[in-house]
C-alpha positions in Angstrom: 21.3 4.9 -7.1 20.4 4.4 -10.7 18.4 7.1 -13.0 16.5 6.3 -15.9 14.4 8.4 -18.5 11.5 7.1 -19.8 9.0 7.8 -22.7 5.4 6.6 -22.4 3.7 7.0 -25.5 -0.2 6.3 -26.5 -2.8 7.9 -24.8 -1.1 8.7 -21.7 -2.2 12.7 -21.2 -5.6 13.3 -19.6 -6.3 10.1 -17.9 -4.5 10.5 -14.9 -1.4 8.8 -15.9 0.9 10.9 -13.8 -0.7 10.6 -10.6 -0.5 6.8 -11.7 3.1 7.3 -12.0 3.5 9.1 -8.8 1.4 6.4 -6.7 3.7 3.5 -8.3 6.7 5.5 -7.6 5.8 5.4 -4.0 4.9 1.8 -3.9 8.4 1.0 -5.5 10.3 3.8 -3.4 11.3 5.4 -6.6 12.3 9.4 -6.5 12.0 11.7 -9.9 9.1 13.1 -11.7 6.6 12.9 -14.3 5.5 15.4 -16.9 3.8 16.1 -20.1 5.4 16.6 -23.0 4.0 18.9 -25.7 4.0 16.1 -28.7 1.4 13.9 -26.4 4.0 11.6 -24.5 4.7 11.7 -20.8 8.4 11.9 -19.5 9.3 10.4 -16.2 13.1 10.7 -14.7 13.4 7.6 -12.1 15.8 7.5 -9.5 16.2 4.4 -7.2 17.5 0.7 -7.1 17.5 -0.6 -10.5 15.2 -3.8 -9.9 12.5 -1.6 -8.4 12.9 0.6 -11.4 12.3 -2.2 -13.9 9.3 -3.3 -11.7 8.0 0.0 -11.9 8.3 0.6 -15.4 6.3 -2.9 -15.8 3.1 -1.1 -13.9 3.8 1.7 -16.5 3.5 -0.2 -19.4 -0.1 -1.4 -18.1 -0.8 2.2 -17.1 -4.1 3.5 -15.2 -7.5 2.6 -16.5 -8.4 4.8 -19.0 -4.5 4.9 -21.0 -3.8 3.2 -23.8 0.5 2.7 -23.8 1.6 2.2 -26.8 5.3 2.1 -26.1 7.6 2.6 -23.5 11.3 3.6 -23.9 13.9 3.5 -21.3 17.6 4.6 -21.4 19.8 4.9 -18.1 21.0 8.5 -17.5 23.7 10.3 -15.5 22.0 13.1 -13.5 23.7 15.5 -11.5 20.6 16.0 -9.3 19.1 13.7 -7.0 15.4 14.0 -6.0 14.2 13.3 -2.7 10.9 12.6 -3.6 8.4 11.8 -6.6 7.1 15.0 -8.0 4.3 15.5 -10.8 4.8 18.6 -13.0 
């Protein structure tokens, strides 16, 4: 299982983006979390099979209806904790 930190920028708060992440994470069997950052971005930690995470990120680049994603930055990370499910913070 691979772990990734993904930062999504643009109009991504107040538009259901974290719930969208949750729905797509369930669809792609991704665990981890999504949370709003104070600067207006959304941070996602995604754990799963690398190919599925890449497909998940393609969905995040589109986002929900009222979002306007400007950028998605993804980096592979080492984490000690494995998340059993996808959470929204």
